Residue frames as a rotation matrix with the C-alpha (Angstrom) as fourth column:
UNK 1
-0.963 0.188 -0.193 1.11
0.018 -0.668 -0.744 -31.95
-0.269 -0.720 0.639 23.23
UNK 2
-0.351 0.905 0.240 -2.72
0.927 0.373 -0.050 -32.08
-0.135 0.205 -0.969 23.38
UNK 3
-0.809 0.200 0.552 -5.21
0.031 -0.925 0.380 -29.29
0.587 0.325 0.742 22.83
UNK 4
-0.619 0.676 -0.399 -8.08
0.636 0.133 -0.760 -28.06
-0.461 -0.724 -0.513 24.93
UNK 5
-0.263 0.715 0.648 -11.43
0.633 -0.379 0.675 -26.53
0.728 0.588 -0.353 23.88
UNK 6
-0.761 0.014 -0.649 -11.98
0.517 -0.592 -0.619 -23.22
-0.393 -0.806 0.443 25.83
UNK 7
-0.107 0.820 0.562 -15.45
0.797 -0.267 0.542 -21.62
0.595 0.506 -0.625 25.55
UNK 8
-0.780 -0.257 -0.571 -15.62
0.531 -0.756 -0.384 -17.98
-0.333 -0.602 0.726 26.52
UNK 9
0.415 0.867 0.275 -18.56
0.907 -0.418 -0.052 -15.48
0.070 0.271 -0.960 26.55
UNK 10
-0.762 -0.644 -0.071 -17.58
0.645 -0.764 0.018 -12.01
-0.066 -0.032 0.997 25.57
UNK 11
0.346 0.886 -0.310 -19.77
0.892 -0.413 -0.183 -9.14
-0.290 -0.213 -0.933 26.63
UNK 12
0.019 -0.300 0.954 -19.51
0.686 -0.690 -0.231 -5.93
0.728 0.658 0.193 24.80
UNK 13
-0.877 -0.435 -0.205 -18.57
0.460 -0.632 -0.623 -2.68
0.142 -0.641 0.754 26.71
UNK 14
-0.512 0.786 -0.347 -22.00
-0.329 -0.552 -0.766 -1.28
-0.793 -0.278 0.541 25.84
UNK 15
0.187 0.745 0.640 -25.05
0.408 0.534 -0.741 -1.94
-0.894 0.400 -0.204 23.64
UNK 16
0.738 0.052 -0.673 -23.67
-0.463 -0.686 -0.561 0.43
-0.491 0.725 -0.483 20.86
UNK 17
-0.380 -0.924 0.041 -20.63
-0.554 0.263 0.790 -1.90
-0.741 0.277 -0.612 20.02
UNK 18
0.439 0.348 -0.829 -20.79
-0.891 0.292 -0.349 -3.39
0.120 0.891 0.438 16.52
UNK 19
0.515 -0.206 0.832 -20.43
-0.391 0.807 0.443 -7.12
-0.763 -0.553 0.335 17.21
UNK 20
0.924 -0.223 0.312 -19.23
0.383 0.529 -0.757 -7.89
0.004 0.819 0.574 13.64
UNK 21
0.552 -0.750 0.365 -16.41
-0.338 -0.602 -0.724 -5.41
0.762 0.276 -0.586 14.06
UNK 22
0.341 -0.353 0.871 -15.67
-0.920 0.065 0.387 -6.58
-0.193 -0.933 -0.303 17.57
UNK 23
0.853 -0.011 0.522 -15.46
0.003 1.000 0.015 -10.15
-0.522 -0.011 0.853 16.27
UNK 24
0.798 -0.562 0.218 -12.90
0.267 0.007 -0.964 -9.14
0.540 0.827 0.155 13.62
UNK 25
0.304 -0.723 0.621 -10.79
-0.726 -0.598 -0.340 -7.37
0.617 -0.347 -0.706 16.26
UNK 26
0.543 -0.053 0.838 -11.00
-0.645 0.613 0.457 -10.43
-0.538 -0.788 0.298 18.55
UNK 27
0.965 -0.114 0.235 -9.98
0.234 0.781 -0.579 -12.69
-0.118 0.613 0.781 15.66
UNK 28
0.553 -0.780 0.293 -6.89
0.089 -0.295 -0.951 -10.64
0.828 0.552 -0.094 14.92
UNK 29
0.284 -0.419 0.862 -5.85
-0.864 -0.502 0.041 -10.34
0.416 -0.757 -0.505 18.63
UNK 30
0.972 0.155 0.176 -5.73
-0.222 0.850 0.478 -14.04
-0.076 -0.503 0.861 19.41
UNK 31
0.240 -0.948 0.211 -2.28
-0.731 -0.034 0.682 -15.27
-0.639 -0.318 -0.700 20.50
UNK 32
-0.236 -0.443 -0.865 -0.21
-0.883 0.469 0.000 -17.62
0.406 0.764 -0.502 18.29
UNK 33
-0.953 -0.198 -0.228 -1.39
-0.148 0.965 -0.218 -21.13
0.263 -0.174 -0.949 18.43
UNK 34
-0.529 0.847 0.051 -4.95
0.044 0.087 -0.995 -20.27
-0.848 -0.524 -0.084 19.44
UNK 35
-0.969 0.225 0.103 -7.52
0.129 0.103 0.986 -21.32
0.211 0.969 -0.129 16.84
UNK 36
-0.501 0.862 0.078 -11.11
-0.687 -0.341 -0.642 -19.98
-0.527 -0.375 0.763 16.71
UNK 37
-0.918 0.165 0.360 -13.20
0.280 0.913 0.296 -23.05
-0.280 0.373 -0.885 16.10
UNK 38
-0.206 0.933 0.294 -16.67
0.811 -0.005 0.585 -21.41
0.548 0.359 -0.756 16.23
UNK 39
-0.966 0.080 -0.245 -18.44
0.098 -0.764 -0.637 -18.26
-0.238 -0.640 0.731 17.39
UNK 40
-0.301 0.912 0.277 -22.05
0.756 0.051 0.652 -17.26
0.581 0.406 -0.706 17.81
UNK 41
-0.763 0.157 0.627 -24.13
-0.372 -0.900 -0.227 -14.39
0.529 -0.407 0.745 18.90
UNK 42
-0.415 0.659 -0.628 -26.48
0.816 0.574 0.063 -14.95
0.402 -0.486 -0.776 21.86
UNK 43
-0.090 0.469 0.878 -29.13
-0.125 -0.880 0.458 -12.55
0.988 -0.069 0.138 23.08
UNK 44
-0.779 -0.159 -0.607 -29.09
0.578 0.197 -0.792 -11.75
0.246 -0.967 -0.062 26.76
UNK 45
-0.072 0.803 -0.592 -31.47
0.890 -0.216 -0.402 -9.69
-0.451 -0.556 -0.699 28.84
UNK 46
0.453 0.397 -0.798 -33.06
0.136 -0.916 -0.378 -6.47
-0.881 0.063 -0.469 27.42
UNK 47
0.995 0.081 0.053 -31.72
0.057 -0.055 -0.997 -7.25
-0.078 0.995 -0.060 23.83
UNK 48
0.366 -0.930 -0.026 -28.05
-0.853 -0.346 0.390 -7.13
-0.372 -0.121 -0.920 24.77
UNK 49
0.934 -0.083 -0.348 -26.08
-0.135 0.817 -0.560 -9.48
0.331 0.570 0.752 22.56
UNK 50
0.356 -0.865 0.355 -22.90
-0.622 0.065 0.780 -11.34
-0.698 -0.498 -0.515 23.46
UNK 51
0.275 -0.345 -0.897 -20.42
-0.813 0.414 -0.408 -13.35
0.513 0.842 -0.167 21.60
UNK 52
0.687 -0.143 0.713 -19.78
-0.370 0.775 0.512 -17.02
-0.625 -0.616 0.479 22.55
UNK 53
0.314 -0.726 -0.612 -16.38
-0.911 -0.049 -0.409 -18.22
0.267 0.686 -0.677 21.36
UNK 54
0.936 -0.175 0.304 -15.05
0.066 0.939 0.337 -21.76
-0.344 -0.295 0.891 21.04
UNK 55
0.506 -0.838 -0.204 -11.25
-0.851 -0.446 -0.278 -21.59
0.142 0.314 -0.939 21.07
UNK 56
0.882 -0.377 -0.282 -8.80
0.363 0.926 -0.101 -24.41
0.299 -0.013 0.954 20.50
UNK 57
0.668 -0.668 0.328 -5.69
-0.734 -0.665 0.140 -23.87
0.124 -0.334 -0.934 22.67
UNK 58
-0.035 -0.707 -0.706 -2.46
-0.136 0.703 -0.698 -25.77
0.990 0.072 -0.120 23.08
UNK 59
0.889 0.335 -0.313 -2.35
0.204 0.321 0.925 -27.57
0.410 -0.886 0.217 26.42
UNK 60
-0.243 -0.969 -0.040 0.41
0.655 -0.134 -0.743 -25.60
0.715 -0.207 0.668 28.13
UNK 61
-0.061 0.160 -0.985 0.71
0.971 -0.218 -0.096 -23.63
-0.230 -0.963 -0.143 31.27
UNK 62
-0.416 -0.044 -0.909 -0.59
0.326 -0.940 -0.103 -20.07
-0.849 -0.339 0.405 31.26
UNK 63
-0.888 0.092 0.450 -2.30
0.442 -0.096 0.892 -20.17
0.125 0.991 0.045 27.87
UNK 64
0.095 0.995 0.034 -5.75
0.942 -0.101 0.320 -19.37
0.321 0.001 -0.947 29.20
UNK 65
0.259 -0.094 -0.961 -4.38
0.609 -0.756 0.238 -16.37
-0.749 -0.647 -0.139 30.97
UNK 66
-0.826 -0.546 -0.140 -2.74
0.195 -0.509 0.839 -15.07
-0.529 0.665 0.527 27.74
UNK 67
-0.565 0.676 0.472 -6.07
0.698 0.087 0.711 -15.54
0.439 0.732 -0.521 25.91
UNK 68
0.406 0.803 -0.436 -8.07
0.914 -0.347 0.212 -13.71
0.019 -0.484 -0.875 28.49
UNK 69
-0.085 -0.563 -0.822 -5.47
0.416 -0.769 0.484 -10.90
-0.905 -0.301 0.300 28.58
UNK 70
-0.948 -0.239 0.211 -5.58
0.280 -0.304 0.911 -10.59
-0.153 0.922 0.355 24.82
UNK 71
-0.259 0.938 0.232 -9.42
0.841 0.100 0.532 -10.53
0.476 0.333 -0.814 24.85
UNK 72
0.425 0.401 -0.812 -9.61
0.814 -0.562 0.149 -7.89
-0.396 -0.724 -0.565 27.54
UNK 73
-0.482 -0.704 -0.522 -7.18
0.335 -0.699 0.632 -5.67
-0.810 0.129 0.573 25.51
UNK 74
-0.671 0.228 0.706 -9.60
0.723 -0.010 0.690 -5.51
0.164 0.974 -0.158 22.61
UNK 75
-0.952 0.299 -0.062 -11.42
-0.288 -0.947 -0.144 -2.30
-0.102 -0.119 0.988 22.14
UNK 76
-0.233 0.957 -0.176 -15.15
-0.802 -0.086 0.591 -2.78
0.550 0.279 0.787 22.84
UNK 77
-0.180 0.134 -0.975 -14.80
0.431 0.901 0.044 -5.88
0.884 -0.412 -0.220 25.16
UNK 78
0.295 0.394 0.871 -16.58
-0.671 -0.563 0.482 -5.31
0.680 -0.726 0.098 28.41
UNK 79
0.132 -0.181 0.974 -16.45
-0.847 0.491 0.206 -8.63
-0.515 -0.852 -0.089 30.38
UNK 80
-0.297 -0.330 -0.896 -15.22
-0.681 0.731 -0.043 -12.03
0.669 0.598 -0.441 29.75
UNK 81
0.231 0.435 0.870 -16.90
-0.896 0.444 0.015 -15.08
-0.380 -0.783 0.492 31.26
UNK 82
-0.786 -0.538 -0.304 -15.47
-0.610 0.755 0.243 -18.62
0.099 0.376 -0.921 30.93
UNK 83
0.272 0.957 -0.100 -18.20
-0.957 0.280 0.080 -21.09
0.104 0.074 0.992 30.00
UNK 84
0.934 0.046 0.355 -16.18
-0.136 0.963 0.234 -24.25
-0.331 -0.267 0.905 29.81
UNK 85
0.038 -0.977 -0.210 -12.82
-0.998 -0.046 0.035 -25.96
-0.044 0.208 -0.977 29.37
UNK 86
0.712 0.228 0.664 -12.32
-0.289 0.957 -0.018 -29.49
-0.640 -0.180 0.747 28.17
UNK 87
-0.437 -0.880 0.185 -9.66
-0.201 0.296 0.934 -31.62
-0.877 0.371 -0.307 26.35
UNK 88
0.217 0.376 -0.901 -10.13
-0.961 -0.077 -0.264 -31.89
-0.169 0.924 0.344 22.56
UNK 89
0.342 -0.060 0.938 -10.32
-0.010 0.998 0.068 -35.29
-0.940 -0.033 0.341 21.02
């Protein structure tokens, strides 16, 4: 079974959310088999920062929905935006 690289932008619920603490909550909430390959902070408009996550997922049906559900359940997550999905080499 292959793996896919899933790139997701996580926007905090508000500007007061501590992104370091949010990243730790996200890391601990990822479903089994999902690997955080990389993450970065990016500044959006008006100083609002977001998290850009590169996740390695097993190539199986329903895995992206499980990841999105897990991310949305994390306290402090506002919105999730899928930036890309590609097969890993």
